[in-house]
C-alpha positions as CSV (number, residue, x, y, z in Angstrom):
1,M,0.0,0.0,0.0
2,S,1.4,3.4,-1.0
3,T,2.1,6.1,1.6
4,P,0.1,9.4,1.1
5,L,2.8,12.1,1.0
6,L,2.6,15.8,1.1
7,L,5.9,17.4,0.0
8,D,6.8,20.9,1.3
9,T,9.6,21.9,-1.0
10,D,11.7,24.8,-2.5
11,P,12.7,23.6,-6.0
12,G,15.8,23.8,-6.3
13,C,17.7,21.1,-8.2
14,D,17.8,18.4,-5.5
15,D,14.1,19.2,-4.7
16,A,13.2,18.7,-8.3
17,L,14.7,15.2,-8.2
18,A,12.8,14.5,-4.9
19,I,9.6,15.5,-6.7
20,V,10.3,13.1,-9.6
21,F,11.2,10.4,-7.1
22,A,7.9,10.9,-5.3
23,L,5.9,11.0,-8.6
24,E,7.5,7.7,-9.8
25,H,7.9,5.4,-6.8
26,A,5.1,3.0,-6.4
27,D,5.2,3.1,-2.6
28,I,4.4,6.9,-2.6
29,D,1.1,8.6,-3.4
30,L,2.0,12.3,-3.8
31,V,-1.2,14.1,-2.7
32,G,0.3,17.6,-3.1
33,L,3.2,20.0,-3.2
34,T,3.5,23.1,-1.0
35,S,6.1,25.7,-1.9
36,I,8.5,27.6,0.3
37,F,11.4,30.1,-0.2
38,G,14.9,28.8,0.1
39,N,16.7,28.0,-3.1
40,A,14.8,31.0,-4.5
41,P,11.9,33.2,-3.4
42,T,8.5,31.5,-3.1
43,A,7.2,32.9,-6.3
44,D,10.0,31.2,-8.2
45,T,9.9,27.9,-6.3
46,T,6.1,27.8,-6.9
47,R,6.6,28.2,-10.6
48,N,9.4,25.6,-10.6
49,A,7.2,23.1,-8.8
50,R,4.5,23.6,-11.4
51,S,6.9,23.3,-14.3
52,I,8.2,20.0,-13.0
53,L,4.7,18.6,-12.7
54,E,4.0,19.7,-16.3
55,L,7.3,18.3,-17.6
56,F,6.4,14.9,-16.1
57,D,2.7,15.1,-17.1
58,R,1.4,15.1,-13.5
59,T,-0.9,18.1,-13.5
60,D,-3.2,16.1,-11.2
61,V,-1.0,16.9,-8.2
62,P,-2.2,20.1,-6.5
63,V,0.2,22.9,-5.6
64,A,-0.2,25.4,-2.7
65,A,1.9,28.5,-2.5
66,G,3.6,29.0,0.8
67,A,5.0,31.8,3.0
68,D,7.1,34.5,1.4
69,E,9.6,35.2,4.2
70,P,10.9,33.6,7.5
71,L,9.2,34.2,10.8
72,L,11.7,36.6,12.2
73,V,15.0,36.6,10.3
74,D,15.8,38.2,7.0
75,L,15.1,36.3,3.8
76,D,18.1,34.6,2.2
77,T,18.0,32.5,-1.0
78,A,20.4,30.3,-2.9
79,E,20.2,31.1,-6.6
80,H,24.0,31.2,-6.6
81,I,23.9,27.4,-6.0
82,H,20.8,26.3,-7.9
83,G,20.8,28.8,-10.8
84,P,18.7,31.8,-11.9
85,G,15.2,31.4,-10.6
86,G,16.4,28.7,-8.3
87,I,16.7,25.8,-10.8
88,K,18.8,24.8,-13.7
89,G,17.7,23.3,-17.0
90,D,14.9,24.1,-19.5
91,L,11.5,23.7,-18.0
92,P,8.0,24.3,-19.6
93,E,6.2,27.5,-18.7
94,P,3.4,26.6,-16.3
95,T,-0.2,26.6,-17.6
96,T,-3.5,27.0,-15.9
97,A,-3.5,23.2,-15.3
98,T,-1.1,23.7,-12.4
99,E,-2.6,26.9,-11.0
100,P,-2.0,26.9,-7.2
101,V,-5.0,26.2,-5.1
102,S,-6.9,29.0,-3.4
103,V,-5.6,28.4,0.2
104,P,-2.1,29.1,1.4
105,A,0.3,26.2,2.1
106,A,-0.1,26.2,5.8
107,Q,-3.9,25.8,5.6
108,F,-3.4,23.2,2.8
109,I,-1.1,21.2,5.1
110,V,-3.8,21.2,7.8
111,D,-6.5,20.3,5.3
112,Q,-4.6,17.4,3.9
113,A,-3.7,16.1,7.4
114,R,-7.4,16.1,8.3
115,E,-8.4,14.5,5.0
116,H,-5.8,11.7,5.4
117,E,-6.0,11.5,9.2
118,G,-3.5,9.1,10.7
119,E,-2.1,8.2,7.3
120,L,-0.3,11.2,5.8
121,T,3.4,11.7,5.8
122,L,4.4,15.4,5.7
123,A,7.9,15.7,4.2
124,A,9.5,19.1,4.6
125,V,12.7,19.5,2.6
126,G,13.0,23.3,2.6
127,R,12.7,26.0,5.2
128,L,10.2,24.9,7.8
129,T,8.1,28.1,7.8
130,N,5.0,26.5,6.3
131,V,5.0,23.7,8.8
132,A,5.4,26.1,11.8
133,L,2.5,28.2,10.5
134,A,0.4,25.0,10.1
135,L,1.2,24.1,13.7
136,A,-0.1,27.6,14.7
137,L,-3.3,26.9,12.8
138,E,-3.7,23.4,14.2
139,P,-1.7,22.6,17.3
140,D,-2.8,19.0,17.1
141,L,-1.3,18.6,13.6
142,P,1.3,16.0,14.8
143,D,-1.5,13.8,16.0
144,L,-3.2,14.0,12.6
145,L,-0.1,12.9,10.8
146,D,1.5,9.5,10.5
147,E,4.9,11.0,10.3
148,T,6.7,14.4,10.0
149,L,9.8,13.9,7.9
150,I,12.4,16.7,7.8
151,M,15.5,17.1,5.5
152,G,17.7,19.5,7.4
153,G,20.1,20.1,10.2
154,S,23.6,19.1,10.7
155,A,24.2,17.0,13.8
156,F,28.0,16.2,13.6
157,E,28.8,17.0,10.0
158,A,30.0,20.6,9.3
159,G,27.1,22.8,8.2
160,N,26.8,24.2,4.7
161,V,25.9,27.8,5.5
162,S,27.7,28.1,8.8
163,P,30.0,25.8,10.7
164,L,27.1,24.4,12.6
165,A,24.0,24.8,10.5
166,S,22.4,23.6,7.3
167,A,20.6,26.0,5.0
168,N,17.1,24.7,5.7
169,F,17.4,25.3,9.5
170,W,19.5,28.5,9.3
171,G,17.1,30.1,6.8
172,D,14.3,30.1,9.4
173,P,15.7,29.0,12.7
174,H,12.6,29.9,14.7
175,A,10.4,27.7,12.5
176,A,12.9,24.9,12.7
177,R,13.1,25.1,16.4
178,R,9.3,24.9,16.7
179,V,8.8,22.0,14.3
180,V,11.7,19.9,15.7
181,R,10.5,20.5,19.3
182,D,6.8,19.8,18.7
183,T,6.3,17.2,16.0
184,D,8.3,14.2,17.1
185,P,10.0,14.3,13.7
186,T,12.2,12.0,11.7
187,V,15.2,14.2,10.8
188,V,17.5,13.4,7.9
189,P,20.5,15.8,8.3
190,L,23.7,16.5,6.3
191,D,25.3,13.7,8.3
192,A,23.5,11.3,6.0
193,T,23.0,13.4,2.8
194,Q,26.3,15.3,2.2
195,H,28.5,12.5,0.9
196,S,26.0,10.4,-1.0
197,G,25.8,11.9,-4.4
198,L,24.6,10.0,-7.4
199,P,27.1,7.9,-9.5
200,A,29.1,10.0,-12.0
201,A,28.8,7.3,-14.7
202,W,25.0,7.3,-14.4
203,I,24.9,11.1,-14.6
204,E,27.1,11.2,-17.7
205,G,25.0,8.5,-19.3
206,L,21.8,10.7,-19.2
207,A,20.6,11.8,-22.6
208,R,20.9,15.6,-22.7
209,D,18.9,16.2,-25.8
210,A,15.6,14.8,-24.3
211,P,13.5,17.2,-22.1
212,R,13.2,15.0,-19.0
213,S,16.6,13.4,-19.0
214,G,18.2,16.6,-20.0
215,A,16.6,18.4,-17.0
216,V,17.6,15.5,-14.7
217,Y,21.2,15.9,-15.9
218,E,21.2,19.6,-15.0
219,W,19.7,18.9,-11.6
220,A,22.2,16.2,-10.8
221,T,25.1,18.5,-11.7
222,Y,24.1,21.7,-9.9
223,Y,27.2,22.0,-7.8
224,S,30.1,24.0,-9.2
225,Q,33.6,22.5,-9.2
226,D,34.4,24.8,-6.3
227,D,31.5,23.3,-4.3
228,L,32.6,19.8,-5.1
229,D,36.2,20.6,-3.9
230,R,34.9,22.4,-0.8
231,Y,33.0,19.3,0.4
232,G,35.5,16.7,-1.0
233,I,32.9,14.9,-3.1
234,E,32.7,13.7,-6.7
235,T,29.1,14.6,-7.5
236,A,26.5,17.0,-6.1
237,A,24.8,16.1,-2.9
238,I,21.1,15.2,-3.6
239,H,19.9,16.0,-0.1
240,D,16.2,16.0,-0.4
241,V,15.7,12.7,-2.2
242,M,17.3,10.8,0.7
243,A,14.5,11.7,3.1
244,L,12.0,10.2,0.6
245,A,14.2,7.2,-0.1
246,G,14.3,6.4,3.6
247,L,10.5,6.5,3.6
248,V,10.3,3.6,1.1
249,D,13.3,1.6,2.4
250,D,13.3,1.0,6.1
251,D,16.9,-0.4,6.0
252,L,18.5,2.5,4.2
253,L,19.2,5.0,7.0
254,E,20.8,4.4,10.4
255,M,18.3,5.9,12.7
256,E,18.7,6.8,16.4
257,A,16.1,8.3,18.8
258,H,17.4,11.3,20.8
259,F,16.4,14.6,22.3
260,M,17.0,17.3,19.7
261,E,16.8,21.1,19.7
262,V,17.5,23.9,17.2
263,G,19.3,27.1,18.1
264,A,17.5,30.3,17.1
265,D,19.9,32.9,18.5
266,D,22.0,35.1,16.1
267,G,25.5,33.9,15.3
268,L,26.8,30.4,15.4
269,A,23.7,29.1,17.2
270,Q,21.4,30.1,14.4
271,G,19.9,27.0,12.9
272,A,22.3,24.7,14.7
273,L,20.9,21.2,15.4
274,A,21.8,19.9,18.8
275,V,21.4,16.1,19.2
276,D,21.9,14.9,22.8
277,V,23.4,11.5,22.1
278,Q,24.8,11.3,25.6
279,G,21.7,12.3,27.4
280,T,23.2,15.3,29.1
281,R,19.9,17.1,29.3
282,D,18.1,14.1,30.8
283,E,15.3,14.6,28.3
284,D,13.3,11.9,26.6
285,P,13.8,11.5,22.9
286,N,11.6,13.9,20.9
287,G,12.3,12.4,17.5
288,R,14.6,10.2,15.4
289,V,17.7,11.3,13.5
290,A,19.6,9.6,10.6
291,L,23.3,9.5,11.4
292,G,24.4,7.2,8.6
293,V,23.2,5.7,5.3
294,D,23.9,2.7,3.1
295,A,25.1,4.9,0.2
296,D,25.3,2.2,-2.4
297,R,21.7,1.1,-1.6
298,Y,20.6,4.7,-1.8
299,R,22.2,5.3,-5.2
300,E,20.7,2.2,-6.7
301,L,17.2,3.0,-5.4
302,V,17.3,6.6,-6.7
303,T,18.8,5.9,-10.1
304,D,16.4,3.0,-10.8
305,T,13.4,5.2,-9.8
306,I,14.6,8.2,-11.9
307,D,15.3,5.9,-14.9
308,R,11.7,4.7,-14.9
309,A,10.5,8.3,-14.8
310,I,12.5,9.4,-17.8
311,E,12.0,6.4,-20.0
Protein backbone atom coordinates (compact mmCIF):
# COMPACT_ATOMS: atom_id res chain seq x y z
CA MET A 1 0.00 0.00 0.00
CA SER A 2 1.42 3.39 -0.98
CA THR A 3 2.07 6.12 1.57
CA PRO A 4 0.11 9.37 1.13
CA LEU A 5 2.79 12.06 0.99
CA LEU A 6 2.58 15.85 1.11
CA LEU A 7 5.89 17.38 0.04
CA ASP A 8 6.81 20.86 1.33
CA THR A 9 9.60 21.95 -0.98
CA ASP A 10 11.68 24.77 -2.46
CA PRO A 11 12.68 23.62 -5.96
CA GLY A 12 15.76 23.80 -6.30
CA CYS A 13 17.65 21.11 -8.15
CA ASP A 14 17.77 18.38 -5.51
CA ASP A 15 14.14 19.23 -4.66
CA ALA A 16 13.24 18.67 -8.31
CA LEU A 17 14.74 15.18 -8.17
CA ALA A 18 12.83 14.54 -4.94
CA ILE A 19 9.59 15.51 -6.69
CA VAL A 20 10.33 13.14 -9.58
CA PHE A 21 11.18 10.36 -7.12
CA ALA A 22 7.89 10.91 -5.29
CA LEU A 23 5.93 10.97 -8.55
CA GLU A 24 7.46 7.75 -9.82
CA HIS A 25 7.94 5.44 -6.82
CA ALA A 26 5.08 2.97 -6.45
CA ASP A 27 5.18 3.15 -2.64
CA ILE A 28 4.40 6.90 -2.61
CA ASP A 29 1.08 8.59 -3.37
CA LEU A 30 1.96 12.26 -3.81
CA VAL A 31 -1.16 14.15 -2.70
CA GLY A 32 0.27 17.63 -3.09
CA LEU A 33 3.19 20.04 -3.16
CA THR A 34 3.53 23.11 -0.96
CA SER A 35 6.14 25.68 -1.93
CA ILE A 36 8.47 27.64 0.29
CA PHE A 37 11.36 30.08 -0.19
CA GLY A 38 14.91 28.83 0.12
CA ASN A 39 16.68 28.00 -3.10
CA ALA A 40 14.79 31.00 -4.52
CA PRO A 41 11.91 33.24 -3.43
CA THR A 42 8.53 31.54 -3.07
CA ALA A 43 7.16 32.91 -6.34
CA ASP A 44 10.02 31.19 -8.18
CA THR A 45 9.87 27.91 -6.27
CA THR A 46 6.11 27.77 -6.85
CA ARG A 47 6.65 28.25 -10.57
CA ASN A 48 9.40 25.62 -10.57
CA ALA A 49 7.19 23.08 -8.79
CA ARG A 50 4.45 23.64 -11.36
CA SER A 51 6.89 23.33 -14.26
CA ILE A 52 8.23 20.02 -12.97
CA LEU A 53 4.72 18.61 -12.70
CA GLU A 54 4.00 19.72 -16.26
CA LEU A 55 7.28 18.28 -17.57
CA PHE A 56 6.36 14.88 -16.12
CA ASP A 57 2.67 15.07 -17.11
CA ARG A 58 1.39 15.10 -13.53
CA THR A 59 -0.87 18.10 -13.51
CA ASP A 60 -3.21 16.11 -11.24
CA VAL A 61 -1.00 16.93 -8.24
CA PRO A 62 -2.19 20.14 -6.53
CA VAL A 63 0.22 22.93 -5.60
CA ALA A 64 -0.23 25.37 -2.71
CA ALA A 65 1.93 28.48 -2.53
CA GLY A 66 3.65 29.04 0.80
CA ALA A 67 5.02 31.83 2.97
CA ASP A 68 7.13 34.55 1.37
CA GLU A 69 9.55 35.15 4.25
CA PRO A 70 10.87 33.64 7.47
CA LEU A 71 9.16 34.17 10.80
CA LEU A 72 11.74 36.58 12.24
CA VAL A 73 15.05 36.59 10.33
CA ASP A 74 15.76 38.18 6.97
CA LEU A 75 15.08 36.26 3.76
CA ASP A 76 18.12 34.58 2.22
CA THR A 77 18.02 32.52 -0.97
CA ALA A 78 20.44 30.31 -2.91
CA GLU A 79 20.23 31.11 -6.60
CA HIS A 80 24.04 31.21 -6.58
CA ILE A 81 23.93 27.44 -6.00
CA HIS A 82 20.82 26.35 -7.91
CA GLY A 83 20.84 28.80 -10.81
CA PRO A 84 18.74 31.80 -11.88
CA GLY A 85 15.19 31.41 -10.63
CA GLY A 86 16.36 28.67 -8.30
CA ILE A 87 16.71 25.80 -10.77
CA LYS A 88 18.84 24.77 -13.74
CA GLY A 89 17.70 23.28 -17.03
CA ASP A 90 14.94 24.05 -19.51
CA LEU A 91 11.46 23.73 -18.05
CA PRO A 92 8.05 24.35 -19.61
CA GLU A 93 6.18 27.49 -18.70
CA PRO A 94 3.40 26.56 -16.25
CA THR A 95 -0.16 26.58 -17.56
CA THR A 96 -3.51 26.96 -15.86
CA ALA A 97 -3.47 23.18 -15.34
CA THR A 98 -1.15 23.68 -12.36
CA GLU A 99 -2.56 26.93 -11.02
CA PRO A 100 -2.04 26.94 -7.23
CA VAL A 101 -5.03 26.15 -5.05
CA SER A 102 -6.86 29.02 -3.38
CA VAL A 103 -5.63 28.38 0.18
CA PRO A 104 -2.07 29.09 1.39
CA ALA A 105 0.33 26.24 2.06
CA ALA A 106 -0.09 26.21 5.84
CA GLN A 107 -3.86 25.77 5.55
CA PHE A 108 -3.42 23.19 2.78
CA ILE A 109 -1.14 21.17 5.08
CA VAL A 110 -3.79 21.20 7.79
CA ASP A 111 -6.55 20.31 5.32
CA GLN A 112 -4.61 17.36 3.91
CA ALA A 113 -3.73 16.12 7.39
CA ARG A 114 -7.41 16.11 8.29
CA GLU A 115 -8.42 14.46 5.03
CA HIS A 116 -5.84 11.68 5.44
CA GLU A 117 -6.00 11.54 9.23
CA GLY A 118 -3.47 9.14 10.71
CA GLU A 119 -2.07 8.15 7.30
CA LEU A 120 -0.33 11.20 5.83
CA THR A 121 3.43 11.72 5.85
CA LEU A 122 4.43 15.38 5.72
CA ALA A 123 7.92 15.66 4.23
CA ALA A 124 9.49 19.10 4.61
CA VAL A 125 12.67 19.45 2.56
CA GLY A 126 13.02 23.25 2.62
CA ARG A 127 12.73 25.97 5.23
CA LEU A 128 10.16 24.94 7.84
CA THR A 129 8.08 28.12 7.83
CA ASN A 130 4.98 26.54 6.28
CA VAL A 131 5.00 23.72 8.81
CA ALA A 132 5.43 26.09 11.75
CA LEU A 133 2.49 28.17 10.50
CA ALA A 134 0.43 25.00 10.08
CA LEU A 135 1.19 24.14 13.70
CA ALA A 136 -0.05 27.58 14.72
CA LEU A 137 -3.29 26.93 12.83
CA GLU A 138 -3.69 23.40 14.18
CA PRO A 139 -1.65 22.57 17.32
CA ASP A 140 -2.84 18.95 17.06
CA LEU A 141 -1.25 18.60 13.61
CA PRO A 142 1.31 15.98 14.76
CA ASP A 143 -1.51 13.76 16.00
CA LEU A 144 -3.24 13.99 12.63
CA LEU A 145 -0.11 12.89 10.75
CA ASP A 146 1.45 9.47 10.50
CA GLU A 147 4.92 11.03 10.31
CA THR A 148 6.71 14.37 10.01
CA LEU A 149 9.83 13.92 7.91
CA ILE A 150 12.44 16.68 7.76
CA MET A 151 15.49 17.06 5.54
CA GLY A 152 17.65 19.54 7.38
CA GLY A 153 20.08 20.13 10.17
CA SER A 154 23.63 19.06 10.75
CA ALA A 155 24.21 16.95 13.83
CA PHE A 156 27.96 16.24 13.64
CA GLU A 157 28.79 17.01 10.00
CA ALA A 158 29.96 20.56 9.27
CA GLY A 159 27.15 22.84 8.19
CA ASN A 160 26.80 24.17 4.65
CA VAL A 161 25.91 27.79 5.46
CA SER A 162 27.69 28.12 8.80
CA PRO A 163 30.04 25.83 10.71
CA LEU A 164 27.07 24.38 12.62
CA ALA A 165 23.97 24.81 10.47
CA SER A 166 22.38 23.56 7.28
CA ALA A 167 20.59 25.95 4.95
CA ASN A 168 17.10 24.67 5.74
CA PHE A 169 17.42 25.31 9.48
CA TRP A 170 19.55 28.46 9.25
CA GLY A 171 17.12 30.08 6.80
CA ASP A 172 14.29 30.09 9.36
CA PRO A 173 15.70 28.96 12.70
CA HIS A 174 12.62 29.87 14.72
CA ALA A 175 10.40 27.74 12.51
CA ALA A 176 12.91 24.87 12.65
CA ARG A 177 13.07 25.11 16.45
CA ARG A 178 9.27 24.92 16.74
CA VAL A 179 8.84 22.04 14.31
CA VAL A 180 11.66 19.90 15.73
CA ARG A 181 10.46 20.53 19.26
CA ASP A 182 6.79 19.83 18.71
CA THR A 183 6.29 17.24 15.96
CA ASP A 184 8.30 14.16 17.07
CA PRO A 185 9.99 14.26 13.66
CA THR A 186 12.24 12.00 11.66
CA VAL A 187 15.21 14.22 10.79
CA VAL A 188 17.55 13.44 7.88
CA PRO A 189 20.52 15.82 8.31
CA LEU A 190 23.68 16.52 6.35
CA ASP A 191 25.34 13.69 8.27
CA ALA A 192 23.48 11.29 5.97
CA THR A 193 23.05 13.39 2.83
CA GLN A 194 26.25 15.33 2.22
CA HIS A 195 28.46 12.51 0.92
CA SER A 196 25.95 10.39 -1.00
CA GLY A 197 25.77 11.94 -4.43
CA LEU A 198 24.58 9.99 -7.44
CA PRO A 199 27.08 7.95 -9.51
CA ALA A 200 29.11 10.00 -11.96
CA ALA A 201 28.82 7.31 -14.65
CA TRP A 202 25.01 7.30 -14.37
CA ILE A 203 24.88 11.09 -14.60
CA GLU A 204 27.13 11.17 -17.67
CA GLY A 205 24.95 8.52 -19.31
CA LEU A 206 21.84 10.69 -19.18
CA ALA A 207 20.62 11.83 -22.60
CA ARG A 208 20.93 15.61 -22.66
CA ASP A 209 18.86 16.17 -25.79
CA ALA A 210 15.58 14.85 -24.33
CA PRO A 211 13.48 17.17 -22.14
CA ARG A 212 13.16 14.97 -19.04
CA SER A 213 16.59 13.35 -18.96
CA GLY A 214 18.21 16.64 -19.96
CA ALA A 215 16.57 18.35 -16.99
CA VAL A 216 17.62 15.53 -14.67
CA TYR A 217 21.21 15.91 -15.88
CA GLU A 218 21.15 19.62 -15.03
CA TRP A 219 19.66 18.94 -11.60
CA ALA A 220 22.21 16.21 -10.80
CA THR A 221 25.14 18.50 -11.70
CA TYR A 222 24.09 21.69 -9.94
CA TYR A 223 27.25 21.98 -7.81
CA SER A 224 30.12 23.99 -9.23
CA GLN A 225 33.61 22.50 -9.18
CA ASP A 226 34.40 24.82 -6.25
CA ASP A 227 31.46 23.31 -4.33
CA LEU A 228 32.64 19.77 -5.06
CA ASP A 229 36.17 20.65 -3.94
CA ARG A 230 34.93 22.37 -0.78
CA TYR A 231 33.02 19.29 0.38
CA GLY A 232 35.48 16.73 -0.98
CA ILE A 233 32.88 14.92 -3.10
CA GLU A 234 32.72 13.72 -6.70
CA THR A 235 29.11 14.62 -7.54
CA ALA A 236 26.54 17.00 -6.10
CA ALA A 237 24.77 16.13 -2.86
CA ILE A 238 21.15 15.23 -3.62
CA HIS A 239 19.94 15.98 -0.10
CA ASP A 240 16.18 16.00 -0.44
CA VAL A 241 15.74 12.67 -2.21
CA MET A 242 17.35 10.84 0.69
CA ALA A 243 14.53 11.68 3.07
CA LEU A 244 12.01 10.17 0.65
CA ALA A 245 14.24 7.19 -0.10
CA GLY A 246 14.29 6.43 3.61
CA LEU A 247 10.52 6.54 3.60
CA VAL A 248 10.27 3.65 1.12
CA ASP A 249 13.26 1.62 2.38
CA ASP A 250 13.33 1.01 6.13
CA ASP A 251 16.87 -0.40 5.99
CA LEU A 252 18.46 2.53 4.18
CA LEU A 253 19.17 4.96 7.03
CA GLU A 254 20.82 4.37 10.38
CA MET A 255 18.26 5.92 12.71
CA GLU A 256 18.66 6.81 16.39
CA ALA A 257 16.13 8.29 18.82
CA HIS A 258 17.44 11.31 20.75
CA PHE A 259 16.41 14.60 22.27
CA MET A 260 16.97 17.33 19.68
CA GLU A 261 16.79 21.10 19.71
CA VAL A 262 17.51 23.87 17.20
CA GLY A 263 19.30 27.08 18.07
CA ALA A 264 17.51 30.29 17.15
CA ASP A 265 19.92 32.95 18.45
CA ASP A 266 22.04 35.07 16.14
CA GLY A 267 25.54 33.93 15.28
CA LEU A 268 26.83 30.38 15.39
CA ALA A 269 23.75 29.12 17.21
CA GLN A 270 21.42 30.14 14.36
CA GLY A 271 19.88 26.98 12.95
CA ALA A 272 22.30 24.66 14.74
CA LEU A 273 20.86 21.21 15.41
CA ALA A 274 21.84 19.89 18.84
CA VAL A 275 21.45 16.10 19.16
CA ASP A 276 21.87 14.95 22.76
CA VAL A 277 23.40 11.54 22.08
CA GLN A 278 24.83 11.28 25.62
CA GLY A 279 21.66 12.28 27.42
CA THR A 280 23.24 15.30 29.08
CA ARG A 281 19.89 17.10 29.26
CA ASP A 282 18.13 14.07 30.77
CA GLU A 283 15.27 14.61 28.32
CA ASP A 284 13.26 11.89 26.62
CA PRO A 285 13.84 11.55 22.86
CA ASN A 286 11.62 13.87 20.86
CA GLY A 287 12.35 12.37 17.46
CA ARG A 288 14.64 10.22 15.38
CA VAL A 289 17.72 11.32 13.48
CA ALA A 290 19.60 9.64 10.62
CA LEU A 291 23.30 9.50 11.43
CA GLY A 292 24.35 7.17 8.61
CA VAL A 293 23.23 5.71 5.30
CA ASP A 294 23.88 2.74 3.06
CA ALA A 295 25.12 4.92 0.21
CA ASP A 296 25.26 2.20 -2.44
CA ARG A 297 21.72 1.09 -1.63
CA TYR A 298 20.57 4.71 -1.82
CA ARG A 299 22.18 5.32 -5.19
CA GLU A 300 20.67 2.18 -6.69
CA LEU A 301 17.19 3.00 -5.38
CA VAL A 302 17.29 6.57 -6.68
CA THR A 303 18.79 5.87 -10.10
CA ASP A 304 16.39 2.97 -10.75
CA THR A 305 13.42 5.17 -9.84
CA ILE A 306 14.57 8.17 -11.90
CA ASP A 307 15.34 5.91 -14.87
CA ARG A 308 11.73 4.75 -14.90
CA ALA A 309 10.51 8.33 -14.78
CA ILE A 310 12.55 9.43 -17.82
CA GLU A 311 11.96 6.39 -20.01
